[in-house]
N, C-alpha and C positions, 0 to 999 in steps of 0.2 A: 819526792815530796808527797805528803799525805794530803789529799783533797777531800773535803766533806761537801757532798751535794745534798741539800735538804729539799725533799719533795720528790716523790717517784712518779710524777705524772709524765706526760710525753716530753716536756721540756727538761725536767730533771733527769729522767732516765736516759734520754738520748745523750745529754751532755755528760752524764756519768760514764756511759759506755765509751763515748768519744775520748774522754780524758784518761780512761783506764788503759789506753794503749801505751802511755808513757809514765803513768803515775799510779800510786796506790790510791784507790778511791773508796770512800765509805759513803754509801747512799742511805740517808736517814729518812724514815717515813713513819707516820703514826699508825698506819694500817698494817697489822701483823700478818694478815693473809697475803697482802701484796708483797711484803718483804719476803715471806716464805717462798712465794712463787718465783720471785726474781732469783733467790739463792738456789732454786732448783732448776734454773735455766728456762723458766717460762715467762713470757712477756705478758704483763697484765693489760696491755693495750694492743690494738691491732696495728701493726707496723711491720711490714715484711722484713725489712733490714734488721730491725731490733730483734724480731723473733729468731732470725737466723743467727745473729751474733750471740744472743743469750743461750740458744740451744748448743752452739759450739763451745760455749764456756768463756767467761771473762775472769780469769784467775785473779787479777789484781783489783777486782771490785767485789765488795761485800755489802749487802743490804742489812740494815739493822733498825731496831726501834729504840735502842739505848742511846739517849742523847749525851749523857755525861762521857761515856767511853768514846763516842764519835769525835767530839771536839778536842779531846786531850791530844796534844802533839800535832794538831793540824797546821799545815802551812798556808791553807786557803780554804775559805768557806764560800760555797755558791748557794744562793737562796733561790729556790724555784717553787715556792708555795703559792697557793691560789690567791688571787686578788679579784674577787667577784665585784661587779658593779652594784652599788647600793642606790636604788632609785630614790630613797628617802633623803639621802645626803647629797646625791648627785656626784658622788665620788667613789673610787675603788675602796673596798674594805681591805686595808693594808695590815690588819691586826696580826696575821700569821707571819708576815715579813718582819714586823717590828719585834714580835716575840722571838723569832729566830735570831735576829741580830742581838737582842738582849742576852739570849742564852749563850750564843757563841762568845760574845765579848766578856760575859761573866766568868768564863773559863780561862780566857786569855785575851786581854785587851789589845794585844798586838797582832791578832789574826786578821789578815786582810779579808774583807767581806765583799763579795760581788753579788749584786742583786740582779737576778734574771727575770724575776716576776715583773709584770708590767705595772707601773705605778704612775701617779699623777706627776706633772711637771713640778719640780721643786721638792719632791719627797726626799731624795738622797741628801740634799743640803740640810733638810730638817733633821735627818738621822745623824748627820755629822755634828750638828749643833747639840743634839741630845747625847752624843758620845764624843766629847772633845778628845782629840789626839788619836782617835781610831781611824783606820783606813777603810772607808766605805765607798764603793764605786758602783755605778750602774752600767750594765752592758745589755742592750736589748737583744732579744732573740727574734729570728725571722724564720721560724720553722712552720711547715705545713703538717697538719694532722694526717697521719697515715704514711708520712715520709720524713719524720722528724730526724732520724739518725742519718738518712741520706743527705738531708739539708745541712746537718752538722759536718758531715764529711766533705761536702761540697758547698761551703758557705758563699753567699752572694757578697758578703762583706762582714768584717769584724769591727764593731764599734765599741769603744770603751770610754765611758764618761769620766775620765781622769787622766792625769799626765804623770803620775808618780812612778817610781821604780816598780811598785807592785802592779800598776796598770800595764807597764811594759812587759813584765813577766807573764801576766795573765794573757795578754795578746800573743806572746810567743808560744804559750802552752796551746792555745786554740789553733794557731797557725800550724804548729808542729803536728798536731793531731789530724789536721785536714789532709785530704788526699790530693788537693789541688795546689798548683804553684801560683805564687804571686796573688794571693787573695787580698783584695783591698782592705787596709787597716786604717781606721780613723780614730784619733784620740781627740775627744771633745770635752766640753764642760759637762757636768752631770745633768744639768737641766736640758742642755741641748740634746744629749743622748736620749733622755726621756721623751723629748719632743719628737725626735726622729722616729721612735717607735709608734707614737700616737698618730703622727702625720702619715707615716707609711701605711698603716692599716686603714686609716680614714680614706686615703687615696684609693686603696683597693675597694673599699666600700663604695666610694664614688663611682669607680669604673663599673662595678656590678650594677649599681643603680642606673647608670647611664644606659647600658645595654638593655636593662629591664624596661626602662621607660621608652626606649626605641621599640622594643617588642610590644609594649602596651599600645603605642601609637599604631603600629602595623596591624595588630589584631583588631583594633577599633575601626580601621579603614579597609580591612580585608586585603592587606598587602602581605607579601612574602618576606618575613623577617630575615630569613637566612640570606636572601639575595642582597638586602640592604646592608646587613652587617658585613658580608663579604666585600661589597664595594667600598664601604667606609674604611674597613681595616686594611685594605691594600695600600693605604697611605702609610709609609714606613714610620711616620711620627705617631701613628696610632697602634699599628701592629695587630697581628692575628693571634692574640692571646687574651685570656681572661675576658672573653666576649660572649660566652654561652649564656643565654637567658635562663633565669631560675625563678623561684618563688620569692626571692629576696636574699639579701646577704644574712648569714646566720653563723652558727658555730660559737665557740667560746670567745674568740678574740674581736672580730670586726664589730659586732653590736656594742659591746662594752667599751671598746677603745674609742669608737667614734663618739659615743655619748660622753666619755670622759674628756675627750678633746673639746667638745662643745661646752662642757662645764668649765674648762680652763679659759674659755673665751668670755667669761661672765662680764668683764669690764672692757672688752675689746670689740670694736665694731666687726660684724661679720654677717654674711647672708648664706654663703655656700655650705658651711659645716652644718648648720641647722637644717638646710635643705636636704643634705645627705641623710640625716637621721629621719626626717619626715618622709622622704621618698620611699624608705623601706616600708613604712606603715601604709603608704598609698598603694604600693605594689601589691601588698598582701590583701588589701581591701579589694583591689581590682580582680585578682586571681580568684578569691573566694566568691565574689559576685558572679564571675564567669562560670565557675563550677556550679553554683546554685541555679544559674540560668538554665541548666540542663534538667532541672527538676528531679534530682535523684532522691530516692527514699533511703538508700544506704550508700555512703561514700567510703570506699576502702583506701586507706593510706598505706601505700607500699613503701616501706622503709622510712624510719625517722632519721637515719644518719644523713649527714651532709653529702658524703661521697662514698663510693663503693669500697675504697681502701681504708676506711676508718670504722671504728665501732662507737664513735662518740656522737651523741645527738643532743648535747647540751645546747639549748637555745637554737636548735635548727629551725630554719625558716618555715618548714612545713608544719611545725607546731602552731604557728600563728594562723595558718590557713585552717587547721583543725578547729581552733577556738572560734573563729568567725563562722564556720559552717555549723558547728554545734550550737552556737548562739541563736541560730535560726530554726532550731528544733530538728535538724537532720541527724540521723544516726551515723556515727563514724566508727568504723572498725579499723584495726591496725595489724599489719603484718611486719614484724621486726624480729628476725632470728636472734639478734644479739640481746634482746630484752627478755629476761626470764621472769615474767610476771603474767598474771591473768588479765590485768587491766592497766591502762595508762591514762592517768587523769580522767578516769571515769569512762574511758572507751575500752571496749573488749579487744584483747590481743588474741588474734587467731594464729595458731601455730602451723596449721596446714595450709600451704599455699593454694592448692586446688580449691579447698573450701572457701578460702578468702576471696578468690577470683569469682567463684560461683555466686557468693552472697553480695558482691559489690555491684551496684548499678554503674558507678563510675570509679575507676581505679586512678588515684592521684599519685603521681610519681615525680618528685623533684628531679630525679635522675633516672633515665630509662634503663631497663635491663632486658636482655634476651629472654629472661624468664616470663616476660609479659607478652611475648610475640603472639601467643594463642588467643589473647584477649585485647589485641591492639586496638580494636574498634572502640573499646570503652575506656582506654587509657587516656588520662589527661596529664600532659606534661608540656613543659616549655623547653625541654632539653633538646635543642635543635641539632647539636653537633656531636652528641654522644661522647663527650669527653670525660665522663665519670664524675 
């Protein structure tokens, strides 16, 4: 079967490589440089498993910018294009997803379309109404940046928001490509599948916020945060995972998904979801004030990325800390090897780590690195467990 995956970001690329194990895959993207890199065995994103697989070669996968040729003869189209959150409308910008569905069905009305991009609850039903007779389904992704292909190969679950024959075939394709046996598969309504994605990510945001607020309390009272977290998490119902304090939840998914879920609650009573969104702002305010309390002249931001295994710093929490510090007139410089620029939002980017350390009165690191051992005394971090 010929499968077209649209969007060569970490979701689309990981799924394309996964499905290429048993199918012919065409990976469609608008970025010609990204397409060329993939076809030459180079990963455009930092992901160890993806880098290895692409370097070894994926003969049954071809990347292209040619839309018409891609869709012709396809047995399945997977949409993995961006859906950025639009604060003006309080909803995801789904224009790229809608355009992709229109383009695919204009070539062949019978091609089943699987939406992997995160969308508002009810979006898939609206697409079905706009394209009567077409098979359009939503299947949420649960991938971590930096380990997207690994998570595809070892999925926690496969959720398909449809019960048609095409949905069963898609679930079989995903299960067959997995390296694990007996992966849980759930067939649900499309809106239920959309809700699963938003509620799952908002729960993760809630958990991050919980341990961050525990840390805020401990800091305010001079208590040992690590001791408290360890004692709390020995309860098996809570568990020793996802409990490392940070500057707030960030990245591409958690901030926008929690805000989108809150928007979906417009006519439904709630208190917790809005508190999760507000808690992230409160945490950043507290961290920024704590740093400013040290009266630095120059604050050095060590790495913009959310974690060491990724090169993605879209909406990273540390950027919120930067904005708050700069608003108080304090100079901020940045050390970020994956950023090839002289400035970042008006802050100087320093390429030499030794120079960066020497010029910084306080080195702010969302996640600690051994590279900072020699200036440990002026490092500000809440990374208590060094989990990356």
